[in-house]
TORTI-28715 format. One line per 4 residues: number of its first residue (from 1); their letters; for each residue x, y, z of N, C-alpha, C. Coordinates in pm, whole numbers. Layout:
BEGIN
NUM	a	X Y Z X Y Z X Y Z | ...
***
This chain:
BEGIN
1	mfia	-1176 907 860 -1255 1028 853 -1326 1037 717 | -1255 1002 609 -1315 1008 476 -1436 917 467 | -1424 798 525 -1533 702 516 -1655 755 591 | -1635 812 709 -1747 870 785 -1813 982 707
5	alis	-1733 1066 644 -1788 1176 565 -1868 1123 447 | -1813 1021 380 -1881 963 266 -2014 901 308 | -2012 821 414 -2135 759 464 -2237 866 502 | -2190 970 570 -2280 1078 612 -2345 1148 493
9	lvii	-2265 1177 392 -2321 1243 274 -2419 1153 201 | -2391 1023 197 -2485 929 135 -2616 929 214 | -2607 927 347 -2727 930 430 -2804 1060 408 | -2734 1172 407 -2799 1302 385 -2870 1303 250
13	rttk	-2803 1251 149 -2859 1253 13 -2977 1157 -1 | -2962 1033 46 -3066 933 25 -3189 956 113 | -3169 1014 230 -3284 1042 317 -3343 1180 290 | -3280 1252 197 -3323 1387 163 -3333 1476 287
17	mple	-3230 1464 372 -3223 1546 492 -3226 1693 450 | -3310 1774 513 -3318 1916 473 -3188 1991 505 | -3164 2096 429 -3044 2177 451 -3068 2272 568 | -3062 2216 686 -3083 2291 809 -2962 2272 897
21	isty	-2957 2345 1006 -2843 2336 1098 -2826 2194 1151 | -2937 2121 1169 -2928 1984 1220 -2850 1892 1125 | -2859 1917 996 -2784 1838 898 -2634 1861 915 | -2596 1985 938 -2454 2017 957 -2404 1966 1093
25	iflm	-2490 1968 1193 -2454 1911 1323 -2429 1762 1308 | -2516 1694 1232 -2499 1551 1204 -2365 1526 1135 | -2334 1602 1031 -2211 1583 955 -2088 1610 1041 | -2087 1718 1117 -1973 1750 1204 -1956 1645 1314
29	salf	-2067 1595 1366 -2061 1490 1469 -2001 1362 1412 | -2037 1330 1288 -1982 1211 1223 -1831 1226 1202 | -1789 1343 1160 -1646 1367 1141 -1571 1358 1273 | -1627 1419 1378 -1564 1410 1510 -1563 1265 1560
33	gsvl	-1674 1195 1541 -1683 1055 1582 -1582 966 1511 | -1545 1004 1389 -1451 922 1314 -1309 926 1370 | -1277 1027 1449 -1144 1034 1512 -1150 1005 1662 | -1269 1010 1721 -1285 993 1865 -1224 863 1920
37	pdad	-1238 748 1855 -1178 627 1912 -1027 636 1935 | -958 719 1859 -813 732 1876 -774 829 1987 | -871 877 2064 -840 961 2181 -774 876 2289 | -770 745 2267 -703 655 2362 -553 642 2331
41	hkst	-504 725 2242 -362 723 2205 -307 865 2221 | -206 882 2307 -161 1018 2342 -92 1094 2229 | -49 1027 2124 19 1099 2016 -77 1151 1909 | -206 1120 1920 -301 1170 1821 -350 1309 1861
45	rvgk	-396 1384 1763 -447 1519 1793 -566 1512 1888 | -658 1421 1860 -775 1410 1947 -736 1361 2086 | -632 1278 2094 -583 1230 2223 -521 1340 2308 | -469 1442 2241 -411 1556 2313 -521 1648 2368
49	vipl	-635 1650 2301 -747 1734 2344 -837 1660 2443 | -864 1533 2412 -947 1448 2499 -860 1329 2539 | -788 1339 2649 -688 1236 2686 -748 1107 2744 | -823 1035 2661 -879 907 2707 -770 805 2734
53	wlff	-649 828 2680 -536 738 2702 -496 733 2849 | -539 832 2926 -512 829 3071 -593 720 3140 | -703 680 3077 -795 584 3138 -800 449 3068 | -774 448 2937 -787 325 2859 -662 300 2775
57	khrt	-629 174 2758 -520 138 2667 -570 153 2523 | -474 171 2431 -509 188 2290 -579 64 2236 | -683 89 2158 -765 -14 2096 -822 -112 2198 | -886 -57 2299 -960 -141 2394 -1105 -91 2394
61	vths	-1145 -22 2499 -1284 25 2513 -1328 112 2395 | -1241 202 2351 -1280 295 2245 -1285 231 2106 | -1246 107 2098 -1252 33 1972 -1339 -92 1987 | -1439 -82 2073 -1524 -198 2100 -1671 -161 2084
65	iiii	-1755 -261 2099 -1899 -240 2087 -1951 -147 2196 | -1878 -136 2307 -1921 -49 2418 -1934 95 2370 | -1836 146 2299 -1840 286 2254 -1951 306 2151 | -1975 204 2070 -2084 213 1971 -2219 222 2042
69	llmv	-2239 138 2143 -2363 142 2221 -2379 274 2295 | -2269 329 2342 -2272 459 2409 -2320 568 2312 | -2277 560 2188 -2320 658 2088 -2469 644 2059 | -2520 521 2064 -2665 499 2047 -2740 569 2160
73	lvtk	-2687 561 2281 -2750 629 2395 -2750 780 2377 | -2645 834 2315 -2637 978 2292 -2752 1024 2203 | -2802 936 2114 -2915 974 2028 -3039 1008 2110 | -3048 954 2230 -3162 985 2318 -3153 1128 2371
77	inyy	-3031 1180 2379 -3010 1318 2426 -3024 1415 2310 | -2955 1387 2200 -2963 1468 2080 -2948 1375 1960 | -3056 1358 1886 -3059 1262 1776 -2948 1286 1674 | -2934 1408 1627 -2838 1436 1520 -2693 1421 1566
81	vgyg	-2664 1464 1688 -2529 1446 1743 -2501 1297 1762 | -2593 1227 1827 -2574 1084 1853 -2562 1002 1727 | -2649 1029 1630 -2647 956 1503 -2517 982 1429 | -2473 1107 1428 -2346 1140 1364 -2229 1073 1432
85	lfig	-2225 1080 1566 -2118 1013 1641 -2120 862 1615 | -2240 804 1611 -2254 661 1584 -2193 626 1448 | -2226 703 1345 -2172 677 1211 -2020 692 1211 | -1970 798 1273 -1825 823 1276 -1748 717 1351
89	vssh	-1792 687 1473 -1724 587 1556 -1732 449 1489 | -1850 413 1440 -1867 282 1376 -1778 268 1253 | -1770 373 1171 -1686 365 1051 -1539 354 1087 | -1497 421 1195 -1358 413 1241 -1326 269 1284
93	ilsd	-1413 214 1366 -1389 78 1417 -1394 -23 1302 | -1490 -8 1212 -1499 -98 1097 -1371 -90 1014 | -1323 31 991 -1198 48 916 -1081 -21 986 | -1073 -3 1118 -964 -65 1194 -975 -217 1197
97	lftv	-1095 -270 1182 -1111 -416 1176 -1046 -474 1051 | -1027 -392 950 -964 -438 826 -811 -426 830 | -756 -377 940 -611 -364 951 -548 -491 1007 | -417 -498 994 -341 -612 1047 -363 -626 1198
101	ngcp	-370 -513 1268 -385 -515 1414 -525 -550 1461 | -627 -520 1382 -764 -549 1421 -809 -472 1544 | -922 -514 1601 -978 -450 1721 -1039 -555 1812 | -1032 -533 1943 -1101 -623 2036 -1249 -582 2044
105	ffyp	-1325 -612 1940 -1462 -563 1926 -1550 -599 2046 | -1525 -713 2108 -1609 -758 2219 -1547 -729 2355 | -1448 -640 2359 -1384 -599 2483 -1490 -538 2575 | -1494 -563 2702 -1403 -637 2788 -1436 -786 2801
109	lske	-1542 -833 2733 -1577 -975 2741 -1465 -1062 2684 | -1401 -1011 2580 -1290 -1082 2518 -1186 -980 2472 | -1060 -1009 2502 -952 -920 2459 -898 -962 2322 | -953 -1070 2267 -910 -1118 2137 -946 -1016 2029
113	kqrl	-849 -987 1944 -871 -889 1838 -931 -957 1715 | -1040 -900 1667 -1103 -949 1546 -1042 -876 1427 | -1032 -947 1316 -977 -890 1192 -1064 -933 1075 | -1093 -839 989 -1168 -870 867 -1077 -860 744
117	gkik	-955 -817 765 -860 -802 656 -719 -791 710 | -627 -764 621 -486 -754 660 -421 -631 597 | -491 -519 605 -439 -395 547 -344 -331 648 | -225 -296 601 -126 -233 688 -155 -83 697
121	tggk	-166 -34 821 -188 109 842 -72 188 783 | -104 283 695 -1 363 629 59 296 507 | 11 176 474 66 102 360 1 140 227 | 46 71 120 -4 99 -15 -155 77 -26
125	derk	-202 -34 30 -345 -65 19 -430 41 88 | -384 88 203 -460 193 273 -462 321 189 | -350 355 129 -345 476 46 -440 465 -73 | -447 346 -134 -539 325 -247 -684 346 -203
129	ivii	-717 291 -87 -854 305 -35 -885 452 -7 | -790 523 52 -810 666 82 -833 744 -47 | -758 712 -152 -774 782 -280 -912 755 -339 | -955 628 -337 -1086 592 -393 -1199 658 -314
133	vgal	-1194 644 -181 -1298 703 -97 -1296 855 -108 | -1177 913 -114 -1165 1058 -130 -1227 1105 -260 | -1204 1031 -369 -1263 1067 -498 -1415 1058 -492 | -1466 951 -432 -1612 938 -417 -1669 1051 -332
137	liil	-1596 1089 -230 -1638 1198 -142 -1645 1331 -219 | -1547 1356 -303 -1546 1478 -383 -1664 1479 -480 | -1689 1366 -544 -1801 1356 -639 -1934 1380 -567 | -1953 1311 -455 -2078 1324 -381 -2094 1465 -323
141	sgiy	-1984 1524 -279 -1989 1662 -229 -2032 1758 -340 | -1982 1734 -460 -2020 1816 -575 -2168 1803 -606 | -2218 1680 -602 -2361 1657 -626 -2443 1728 -519 | -2401 1717 -395 -2474 1781 -286 -2466 1933 -297
145	aldf	-2352 1985 -341 -2338 2130 -360 -2433 2179 -470 | -2450 2099 -576 -2545 2136 -682 -2687 2139 -627 | -2721 2043 -541 -2852 2043 -476 -2870 2171 -395 | -2765 2213 -326 -2771 2334 -243 -2794 2457 -330
149	vkyl	-2726 2462 -444 -2744 2575 -536 -2888 2579 -587 | -2944 2461 -620 -3084 2454 -663 -3175 2502 -550 | -3144 2462 -428 -3222 2501 -311 -3221 2653 -294 | -3105 2715 -312 -3095 2861 -300 -3177 2932 -407
153	gdrs	-3185 2871 -526 -3260 2931 -636 -3409 2904 -630 | -3451 2809 -546 -3592 2772 -534 -3662 2873 -443 | -3758 2942 -496 -3832 3042 -418 -3971 2990 -378 | -4000 2863 -403 -4133 2809 -374 -4164 2805 -225
157	yin	-4061 2811 -142 -4084 2808 2 -4127 2944 56 | -4119 3049 -28 -4161 3184 13 -4309 3200 -21 | -4388 3241 76 -4533 3258 53 -4564 3383 -23
***
């Protein structure tokens, strides 16, 4: 979730996305997308609300390119929701690719799990990454908050 938030804030900042409701929809969609792949596991919070585990085994369809492509299609319905979901889901899957368990990225064509690293979920290395990404997120959030304060003080948009 932290990684999706960080990526989203970087996108908002670098593209100079306006401070409108669509920006917040994008950010909330990215945060939701970052937990959505784990709806295939009944013990997760999202799995209890959206029980995809009734239909899919853990780390199969929801951790593959299929779900990423589905999020691209959602952009055709609502750009900001789809783009946010795409960022969230993609960051979740990318993060899981760095774990010991990996992901079957090309499922159902191949059930073989791809791995880009050997980070143990809940281990020391994961905690270090969460701390670093969390710190970056706090810094970037502060920068974005300062931009918002400047925006509130800017009266040039009033005729």
